[in-house]
MIDOSE-1310 file (N, C-alpha, C; in nm, 2 decimals, decimal comma, always signed):
residues 104
mtdk	+3,08/+0,54/+5,03/+3,04/+0,48/+4,96/+2,86/+0,52/+4,93; +2,83/+0,53/+4,80/+2,67/+0,55/+4,82/+2,59/+0,46/+4,74; +2,45/+0,44/+4,78/+2,37/+0,33/+4,70/+2,47/+0,30/+4,56; +2,41/+0,39/+4,48/+2,46/+0,42/+4,32/+2,60/+0,35/+4,33
etst	+2,68/+0,39/+4,36/+2,85/+0,32/+4,37/+2,83/+0,18/+4,39; +2,80/+0,15/+4,47/+2,81/-0,01/+4,52/+2,65/-0,11/+4,43; +2,58/-0,07/+4,36/+2,48/-0,13/+4,31/+2,53/-0,13/+4,16; +2,65/-0,07/+4,11/+2,66/-0,08/+3,97/+2,73/-0,17/+3,92
plad	+2,79/-0,27/+3,97/+2,88/-0,40/+3,96/+2,74/-0,46/+3,95; +2,65/-0,51/+4,03/+2,58/-0,57/+4,00/+2,44/-0,54/+3,90; +2,43/-0,45/+3,90/+2,32/-0,40/+3,76/+2,36/-0,40/+3,62; +2,50/-0,40/+3,59/+2,56/-0,46/+3,51/+2,62/-0,63/+3,44
efea	+2,63/-0,63/+3,61/+2,62/-0,79/+3,55/+2,48/-0,87/+3,57; +2,41/-0,84/+3,61/+2,21/-0,85/+3,60/+2,19/-0,78/+3,44; +2,20/-0,72/+3,39/+2,16/-0,66/+3,22/+2,27/-0,73/+3,15; +2,37/-0,81/+3,19/+2,44/-0,85/+3,14/+2,39/-1,01/+3,09
aars	+2,32/-1,05/+3,22/+2,28/-1,16/+3,19/+2,16/-1,17/+3,15; +2,07/-1,04/+3,17/+1,94/-1,07/+3,10/+1,96/-1,05/+2,93; +2,10/-1,03/+2,90/+2,04/-0,99/+2,71/+2,09/-1,10/+2,71; +2,19/-1,17/+2,73/+2,22/-1,28/+2,75/+2,14/-1,41/+2,66
flee	+2,04/-1,39/+2,80/+1,95/-1,44/+2,78/+1,86/-1,44/+2,67; +1,79/-1,33/+2,65/+1,74/-1,31/+2,55/+1,73/-1,32/+2,41; +1,91/-1,33/+2,44/+1,99/-1,30/+2,29/+1,94/-1,48/+2,25; +1,93/-1,53/+2,34/+1,94/-1,70/+2,32/+1,81/-1,76/+2,28
aadg	+1,72/-1,66/+2,38/+1,62/-1,75/+2,37/+1,54/-1,64/+2,21; +1,58/-1,55/+2,17/+1,54/-1,54/+2,06/+1,60/-1,55/+1,94; +1,72/-1,65/+1,94/+1,82/-1,69/+1,83/+1,77/-1,80/+1,71; +1,71/-1,71/+1,58/+1,69/-1,78/+1,46/+1,51/-1,71/+1,49
vdel	+1,46/-1,63/+1,56/+1,33/-1,60/+1,57/+1,31/-1,55/+1,43; +1,41/-1,45/+1,36/+1,42/-1,36/+1,32/+1,46/-1,38/+1,19; +1,47/-1,48/+1,11/+1,51/-1,58/+1,03/+1,36/-1,61/+0,94; +1,38/-1,64/+0,81/+1,24/-1,65/+0,76/+1,31/-1,76/+0,63
paat	+1,29/-1,86/+0,61/+1,33/-1,89/+0,48/+1,27/-1,88/+0,37; +1,42/-1,86/+0,24/+1,36/-1,75/+0,12/+1,25/-1,82/+0,07; +1,23/-1,93/+0,01/+1,09/-2,01/-0,02/+1,00/-1,97/+0,06; +0,94/-1,97/+0,20/+0,86/-1,88/+0,29/+0,80/-1,72/+0,24
ffev	+0,89/-1,69/+0,22/+0,95/-1,53/+0,18/+0,85/-1,51/+0,02; +0,89/-1,61/-0,08/+0,90/-1,54/-0,20/+0,76/-1,65/-0,24; +0,70/-1,71/-0,13/+0,60/-1,77/-0,18/+0,45/-1,67/-0,09; +0,50/-1,58/+0,01/+0,39/-1,54/+0,06/+0,36/-1,37/-0,02
lsli	+0,51/-1,37/-0,05/+0,56/-1,23/-0,15/+0,43/-1,27/-0,27; +0,44/-1,42/-0,35/+0,38/-1,41/-0,41/+0,20/-1,42/-0,48; +0,13/-1,45/-0,33/+0,06/-1,43/-0,31/+0,01/-1,36/-0,23; +0,05/-1,24/-0,18/-0,01/-1,11/-0,19/+0,02/-1,03/-0,34
eqek	+0,09/-1,07/-0,35/+0,05/-1,02/-0,57/-0,04/-1,09/-0,62; -0,03/-1,15/-0,58/-0,18/-1,26/-0,67/-0,32/-1,15/-0,66; -0,35/-1,13/-0,44/-0,43/-1,08/-0,40/-0,43/-0,91/-0,44; -0,36/-0,89/-0,45/-0,34/-0,74/-0,52/-0,38/-0,76/-0,65
qaqa	-0,34/-0,82/-0,72/-0,42/-0,84/-0,87/-0,59/-0,87/-0,86; -0,62/-0,98/-0,76/-0,76/-1,01/-0,81/-0,82/-0,82/-0,73; -0,78/-0,79/-0,65/-0,89/-0,67/-0,64/-0,91/-0,58/-0,70; -1,04/-0,58/-0,78/-1,10/-0,45/-0,85/-1,09/-0,32/-0,79
ievd	-1,07/-0,20/-0,83/-1,07/-0,08/-0,79/-1,19/-0,04/-0,88; -1,32/+0,01/-0,81/-1,44/+0,05/-0,82/-1,39/+0,24/-0,88; -1,41/+0,32/-1,03/-1,40/+0,43/-1,02/-1,55/+0,51/-1,10; -1,57/+0,58/-1,00/-1,73/+0,64/-1,09/-1,69/+0,76/-1,12
aevd	-1,78/+0,78/-1,26/-1,77/+0,85/-1,36/-1,91/+0,89/-1,37; -1,87/+1,07/-1,41/-2,01/+1,14/-1,37/-1,98/+1,22/-1,50; -2,15/+1,20/-1,60/-2,11/+1,29/-1,73/-2,17/+1,39/-1,69; -2,11/+1,52/-1,73/-2,23/+1,62/-1,78/-2,29/+1,64/-1,89
aesq	-2,35/+1,63/-1,93/-2,39/+1,60/-2,05/-2,44/+1,78/-2,13; -2,45/+1,83/-2,05/-2,45/+1,98/-2,11/-2,29/+2,10/-2,13; -2,19/+2,00/-2,07/-2,05/+2,06/-2,09/-1,98/+1,96/-2,15; -2,04/+1,81/-2,18/-1,97/+1,72/-2,20/-1,81/+1,68/-2,17
tltl	-1,85/+1,69/-2,04/-1,71/+1,63/-1,99/-1,70/+1,55/-1,85; -1,61/+1,50/-1,82/-1,68/+1,32/-1,74/-1,53/+1,37/-1,63; -1,61/+1,37/-1,52/-1,50/+1,35/-1,36/-1,56/+1,23/-1,31; -1,40/+1,17/-1,31/-1,39/+1,03/-1,22/-1,37/+1,06/-1,03
sapp	-1,39/+0,98/-0,98/-1,37/+0,98/-0,85/-1,34/+0,79/-0,86; -1,20/+0,80/-0,76/-1,18/+0,67/-0,70/-1,20/+0,68/-0,50; -1,18/+0,57/-0,43/-1,17/+0,53/-0,34/-1,07/+0,60/-0,32; -0,99/+0,72/-0,13/-0,94/+0,74/-0,08/-0,79/+0,67/-0,09
dapi	-0,84/+0,51/-0,02/-0,73/+0,42/-0,03/-0,70/+0,32/-0,14; -0,78/+0,34/-0,25/-0,73/+0,32/-0,35/-0,63/+0,32/-0,41; -0,51/+0,24/-0,45/-0,38/+0,25/-0,56/-0,43/+0,32/-0,64; -0,52/+0,43/-0,73/-0,47/+0,48/-0,77/-0,56/+0,66/-0,77
targ	-0,55/+0,74/-0,82/-0,55/+0,90/-0,79/-0,66/+0,89/-0,89; -0,77/+0,98/-0,89/-0,87/+1,02/-1,02/-0,85/+1,18/-0,94; -0,84/+1,27/-1,11/-0,82/+1,39/-1,07/-0,90/+1,41/-1,27; -1,02/+1,50/-1,24/-1,13/+1,51/-1,39/-1,13/+1,42/-1,49
nelv	-1,05/+1,42/-1,58/-1,09/+1,31/-1,69/-0,97/+1,20/-1,67; -0,90/+1,21/-1,59/-0,77/+1,15/-1,61/-0,75/+1,02/-1,41; -0,67/+1,01/-1,46/-0,61/+0,87/-1,35/-0,47/+0,78/-1,35; -0,45/+0,83/-1,25/-0,31/+0,78/-1,23/-0,26/+0,68/-1,17
vegr	-0,23/+0,57/-1,25/-0,23/+0,45/-1,22/-0,04/+0,38/-1,18; -0,01/+0,36/-1,13/+0,17/+0,32/-1,09/+0,26/+0,41/-1,17; +0,22/+0,55/-1,17/+0,25/+0,64/-1,21/+0,23/+0,68/-1,38; +0,13/+0,61/-1,44/+0,12/+0,61/-1,54/-0,03/+0,73/-1,54
rvvl	-0,03/+0,81/-1,64/-0,16/+0,88/-1,70/-0,24/+0,78/-1,78; -0,39/+0,79/-1,73/-0,50/+0,75/-1,82/-0,58/+0,84/-1,87; -0,57/+0,87/-1,96/-0,66/+1,01/-1,98/-0,81/+0,99/-2,11; -0,91/+0,97/-2,02/-1,01/+0,96/-2,05/-1,09/+1,04/-2,17
rlkt	-1,14/+1,03/-2,29/-1,19/+1,12/-2,34/-1,35/+1,10/-2,40; -1,44/+1,19/-2,41/-1,56/+1,15/-2,46/-1,58/+1,17/-2,56; -1,64/+1,09/-2,66/-1,72/+1,15/-2,79/-1,88/+1,14/-2,81; -1,87/+1,25/-2,83/-2,05/+1,20/-2,87/-2,05/+1,18/-3,00
peit	-2,16/+1,11/-3,03/-2,14/+1,08/-3,12/-2,23/+1,13/-3,23; -2,20/+1,15/-3,40/-2,26/+1,23/-3,49/-2,41/+1,22/-3,50; -2,52/+1,27/-3,46/-2,58/+1,31/-3,52/-2,63/+1,33/-3,65; -2,68/+1,25/-3,76/-2,73/+1,26/-3,87/-2,87/+1,28/-3,95
ttgs	-2,90/+1,40/-3,99/-3,08/+1,41/-4,04/-3,08/+1,32/-4,15; -3,20/+1,30/-4,20/-3,24/+1,21/-4,33/-3,39/+1,35/-4,37; -3,37/+1,37/-4,48/-3,42/+1,40/-4,56/-3,50/+1,36/-4,56; -3,69/+1,41/-4,57/-3,80/+1,34/-4,60/-3,85/+1,43/-4,70
């Protein structure tokens, strides 16, 4: 007999005992009461809503265009004059005031 053949039953017995010990020690650790889960979820949502997202806007007076930029880690995307927020596009348009001249 080789060492591998003689140690297999002992190794199997040790592995079974170790697995049993770990399962008993971890009993209930992965469980979370539903009330606690929903309370934490609510707190996370409140925090997300309270955070302001700063968007920079650059206006080119000559071409009358608006360019927006948002931080790369923001949950929105800025492209040109558009913001994409939760899958919805927000398009911003510049309006130039009409200049009227009065006769003297």
